[in-house]
DOZA-144625 format. One line per 4 residues: number of its first residue (from 1); their letters; for each residue x, y, z of C-alpha. Coordinates in steps of 0.25 Angstrom, whole numbers, plus 5000, padded with zeros to 4 digits. Example, Ala and Ser with C-alpha at 12.3 -4.5 7.8 and 13.67 -1.06 7.14 Angstrom:
BEGIN
1> AS> 5049/4982/5031 | 5055/4996/5029
// end
This chain:
BEGIN
1> MTLS> 4922/5008/5023 | 4938/5017/5022 | 4951/5013/5027 | 4949/5021/5039
5> TLLQ> 4936/5014/5041 | 4947/5002/5041 | 4955/5007/5052 | 4945/5011/5063
9> RQEQ> 4938/4996/5061 | 4950/4989/5061 | 4957/4997/5074 | 4943/4992/5080
13> TSRS> 4943/4978/5074 | 4957/4976/5079 | 4952/4979/5095 | 4940/4971/5092
17> IDAS> 4945/4956/5087 | 4946/4946/5097 | 4959/4940/5097 | 4952/4927/5100
21> LRLR> 4948/4927/5087 | 4949/4917/5077 | 4949/4914/5061 | 4940/4902/5065
25> DILK> 4930/4912/5070 | 4929/4920/5059 | 4928/4909/5051 | 4918/4902/5059
29> TLPR> 4906/4915/5055 | 4910/4912/5040 | 4897/4904/5034 | 4899/4892/5026
33> SVFA> 4897/4895/5014 | 4909/4905/5011 | 4918/4893/5012 | 4909/4886/4999
37> KDPR> 4916/4885/4987 | 4908/4886/4974 | 4915/4879/4963 | 4903/4886/4952
41> RAWL> 4907/4901/4956 | 4922/4897/4959 | 4925/4892/4942 | 4915/4902/4939
45> TVAI> 4922/4913/4945 | 4935/4908/4937 | 4925/4910/4925 | 4921/4924/4926
49> NVSA> 4933/4927/4930 | 4940/4921/4919 | 4928/4926/4910 | 4934/4942/4916
53> VALG> 4946/4939/4913 | 4947/4936/4899 | 4936/4949/4898 | 4947/4956/4902
57> YWSL> 4959/4954/4893 | 4945/4952/4879 | 4944/4968/4886 | 4959/4970/4886
61> AISP> 4961/4964/4872 | 4951/4971/4866 | 4951/4985/4873 | 4953/4998/4867
65> WFLL> 4967/5003/4875 | 4958/5012/4886 | 4953/5001/4889 | 4962/4993/4893
69> PLCW> 4964/4999/4909 | 4948/4995/4913 | 4953/4979/4904 | 4963/4979/4914
73> IFTG> 4956/4983/4925 | 4948/4972/4921 | 4955/4961/4916 | 4965/4964/4931
77> TALT> 4956/4963/4940 | 4949/4951/4934 | 4962/4945/4934 | 4962/4946/4950
81> GFFV> 4949/4939/4948 | 4958/4925/4945 | 4969/4929/4956 | 4956/4930/4965
85> IGHD> 4950/4915/4958 | 4964/4909/4962 | 4966/4915/4976 | 4954/4906/4977
89> CGHR> 4961/4894/4973 | 4973/4898/4982 | 4965/4899/4994 | 4959/4887/4989
93> SFAN> 4945/4893/4989 | 4943/4890/4975 | 4940/4876/4975 | 4940/4862/4983
97> RKWI> 4951/4854/4974 | 4964/4862/4978 | 4968/4858/4962 | 4957/4870/4957
101> NDLV> 4963/4879/4965 | 4975/4877/4963 | 4974/4876/4946 | 4962/4888/4946
105> GHIM> 4972/4896/4956 | 4984/4894/4946 | 4976/4898/4932 | 4970/4910/4939
109> FLPL> 4984/4916/4944 | 4991/4913/4929 | 4986/4926/4924 | 4992/4934/4935
113> IYPF> 5005/4926/4935 | 5001/4923/4951 | 5009/4910/4955 | 4997/4901/4963
117> HSWR> 5004/4894/4973 | 5012/4905/4977 | 5002/4914/4981 | 4992/4905/4987
121> LLHN> 5002/4898/4998 | 5007/4914/4999 | 4991/4922/4998 | 4987/4909/5009
125> HHHK> 4999/4914/5017 | 4992/4927/5018 | 4980/4923/5022 | 4985/4915/5032
129> HTNK> 4993/4926/5040 | 4985/4938/5035 | 4991/4951/5041 | 5000/4944/5047
133> LGVD> 5015/4955/5048 | 5025/4950/5040 | 5020/4937/5037 | 5007/4940/5028
137> NAWD> 5012/4941/5014 | 5000/4951/5007 | 5004/4965/5009 | 5009/4963/5024
141> PFTN> 5014/4977/5026 | 5029/4978/5028 | 5031/4984/5044 | 5039/4997/5042
145> EYYQ> 5052/4989/5048 | 5051/4980/5036 | 5051/4990/5026 | 5063/4997/5032
149> DLSP> 5072/4986/5028 | 5068/4987/5014 | 5077/4991/5004 | 5073/5004/5000
153> TVQW> 5067/4997/4987 | 5058/4987/4992 | 5054/4997/5000 | 5050/5006/4987
157> LYRR> 5043/4996/4983 | 5036/4992/4995 | 5031/5007/4997 | 5025/5006/4981
161> MRGR> 5019/4993/4985 | 5012/4998/4997 | 5006/5011/4990 | 5003/5016/4979
165> FWWL> 5007/5003/4970 | 5002/4994/4978 | 4994/4988/4968 | 5008/4982/4963
169> GSIA> 5009/4975/4975 | 5002/4962/4971 | 5013/4961/4961 | 5024/4963/4970
173> HWGV> 5018/4950/4979 | 5017/4943/4967 | 5030/4945/4962 | 5037/4943/4975
177> LHFN> 5031/4931/4980 | 5023/4921/4973 | 5036/4917/4962 | 5045/4913/4970
181> WQRF> 5041/4895/4974 | 5054/4895/4984 | 5048/4903/4995 | 5039/4892/4997
185> QGKA> 5042/4879/5002 | 5036/4864/5000 | 5024/4862/4991 | 5020/4875/4992
189> RSSV> 5034/4878/4983 | 5030/4869/4973 | 5017/4876/4973 | 5022/4889/4970
193> RLSV> 5032/4884/4960 | 5021/4877/4952 | 5013/4891/4951 | 5026/4900/4948
197> IVVL> 5029/4891/4936 | 5013/4890/4934 | 5012/4906/4931 | 5027/4908/4925
201> VGAA> 5024/4898/4915 | 5011/4906/4913 | 5017/4919/4912 | 5030/4912/4902
205> VGFP> 5019/4908/4894 | 5008/4917/4893 | 5018/4932/4892 | 5024/4927/4880
209> TLIA> 5012/4925/4874 | 5004/4937/4879 | 5016/4945/4872 | 5018/4937/4860
213> TTGI> 5002/4938/4856 | 4999/4952/4861 | 5013/4958/4866 | 5018/4966/4876
217> WGFV> 5007/4977/4876 | 4999/4962/4877 | 5003/4957/4888 | 5004/4971/4897
221> KFWL> 4988/4972/4891 | 4983/4958/4892 | 4990/4953/4906 | 5000/4965/4912
225> LPWL> 4989/4974/4916 | 4980/4966/4919 | 4988/4958/4927 | 4993/4970/4935
229> VYHF> 4978/4976/4938 | 4974/4960/4943 | 4987/4965/4955 | 4983/4979/4955
233> WMST> 4971/4972/4963 | 4977/4960/4968 | 4988/4969/4976 | 4973/4980/4980
237> FTIV> 4966/4967/4984 | 4975/4966/4995 | 4982/4977/4999 | 4969/4983/5002
241> HHTV> 4962/4969/5010 | 4974/4968/5020 | 4981/4984/5020 | 4973/4994/5031
245> PQIP> 4980/5003/5038 | 4978/4997/5049 | 4976/4983/5045 | 4983/4976/5056
249> FKPE> 4995/4965/5051 | 4999/4957/5064 | 5015/4951/5066 | 5011/4935/5070
253> AEWH> 5011/4938/5083 | 5000/4943/5085 | 4993/4941/5070 | 4977/4935/5072
257> EAKA> 4972/4928/5062 | 4958/4931/5062 | 4961/4947/5064 | 4969/4946/5053
261> QLSG> 4961/4938/5043 | 4946/4946/5047 | 4950/4961/5052 | 4964/4961/5042
265> TVHC> 4959/4961/5029 | 4951/4972/5022 | 4937/4969/5014 | 4937/4979/5003
269> DYPR> 4927/4981/4991 | 4931/4983/4976 | 4924/4986/4964 | 4912/4974/4961
273> WVEF> 4919/4974/4949 | 4932/4971/4956 | 4929/4961/4966 | 4920/4953/4956
277> LCHD> 4933/4952/4947 | 4940/4946/4960 | 4930/4939/4966 | 4928/4946/4979
281> INVH> 4944/4946/4984 | 4940/4961/4990 | 4932/4954/5000 | 4944/4947/5007
285> IPHH> 4940/4946/5021 | 4933/4933/5022 | 4946/4928/5014 | 4953/4928/5024
289> ISTA> 4945/4924/5035 | 4946/4910/5026 | 4950/4906/5012 | 4942/4895/5009
293> IPWY> 4933/4907/5005 | 4930/4906/4992 | 4930/4921/4984 | 4915/4922/4982
297> NLRQ> 4911/4918/4995 | 4920/4928/5000 | 4909/4940/5003 | 4899/4932/5010
301> AHQS> 4910/4929/5017 | 4912/4940/5021 | 4899/4945/5023 | 4900/4934/5037
305> LKDN> 4913/4942/5039 | 4905/4956/5038 | 4893/4951/5046 | 4901/4941/5057
309> WGEY> 4915/4952/5058 | 4912/4964/5051 | 4917/4973/5063 | 4932/4965/5060
313> LYET> 4931/4966/5046 | 4937/4978/5034 | 4931/4982/5023 | 4934/4994/5011
317> KFSW> 4929/4998/4999 | 4943/4999/4989 | 4947/5012/4985 | 4959/5019/4980
321> ALMQ> 4956/5030/4992 | 4958/5015/4999 | 4972/5010/4992 | 4977/5024/4994
325> EITD> 4976/5024/5009 | 4981/5009/5009 | 4993/5014/5000 | 4995/5027/5009
329> KCHL> 4994/5020/5024 | 4997/5004/5024 | 5012/5004/5021 | 5020/4998/5032
333> YDAE> 5015/4990/5044 | 5019/4994/5058 | 5014/4988/5072 | 5007/5000/5077
337> NCYS> 5001/5006/5066 | 5002/4992/5056 | 5001/5002/5043 | 5007/5012/5042
341> SFED> 5013/5022/5028 | 5028/5023/5023 | 5026/5038/5025 | 5023/5035/5041
345> YQGK> 5037/5024/5041 | 5042/5034/5035 | 5038/5045/5045 | 5044/5036/5058
349> SHT> 5054/5032/5051 | 5062/5046/5050 | 5056/5050/5065
// end
């Protein structure tokens, strides 16, 4: 499905979703089996993912220079699978016991130098306020007015993050939001502090050891470039899941939970090897209906949503043309036209 088709369906859906619809009405249509945790499958996923990452690092160690780009792509994509396992841990859908979720989440996030609890708390905030203008913290677009008041330097950076350098957006999100435990309160602050200390200690031990044994090139080869591939996928998954030229972001007074979760996110099909290594993170709509659904039940849940609510769902297929259209058009947000491009904004500002 192209973005043009998505836009046509978006216009139809915005008119046809009943304002009385509640998220619980959608949840009732899902089979109970999609919420069932399967410990065997969860731990098998961990074993497969660890094996894939180990294979990636082994390939980096033995491959000639001209094969290294393929090895970086494979290893970084496999590391994205680590994030998805930690993602389920953050939503408590990996295991029933909280301490297991926290332990596995920290271990999976450690090679990525990602503080688990700060991500968990901020990401759950995103799920609670999906597409709520000024409140959602995941790819919430700047309004024209907010953008106008920014310094030229920040405007320049924002234009790059919403344009051809979208793949760096996840790094900015990681660095700016996840290491400052002072922004959290009470027990959350203590949990975030712990997670930040864990990854900082891990980096303080791991990075010098890697450099001492393999040199600066070894650090770049074995960690930095796979890490950049991981962030490419995280940036791409996130922007595609939440960005269509006319996707509705609403201020709090107008925000409708069921509409936002059912029709405010996009399902995107990726190559099967990416979906396998990243544990179907692309099957995104049921995850917004309920974060309690484990990754391995997302396809069943998505099929149920298609059977019962198919006319309200948005589906597309990953391509460079898709990314070009998103990064050409989806820059700023205004109440009348939803997304507009920087070129449109500049045209208006000079009239």
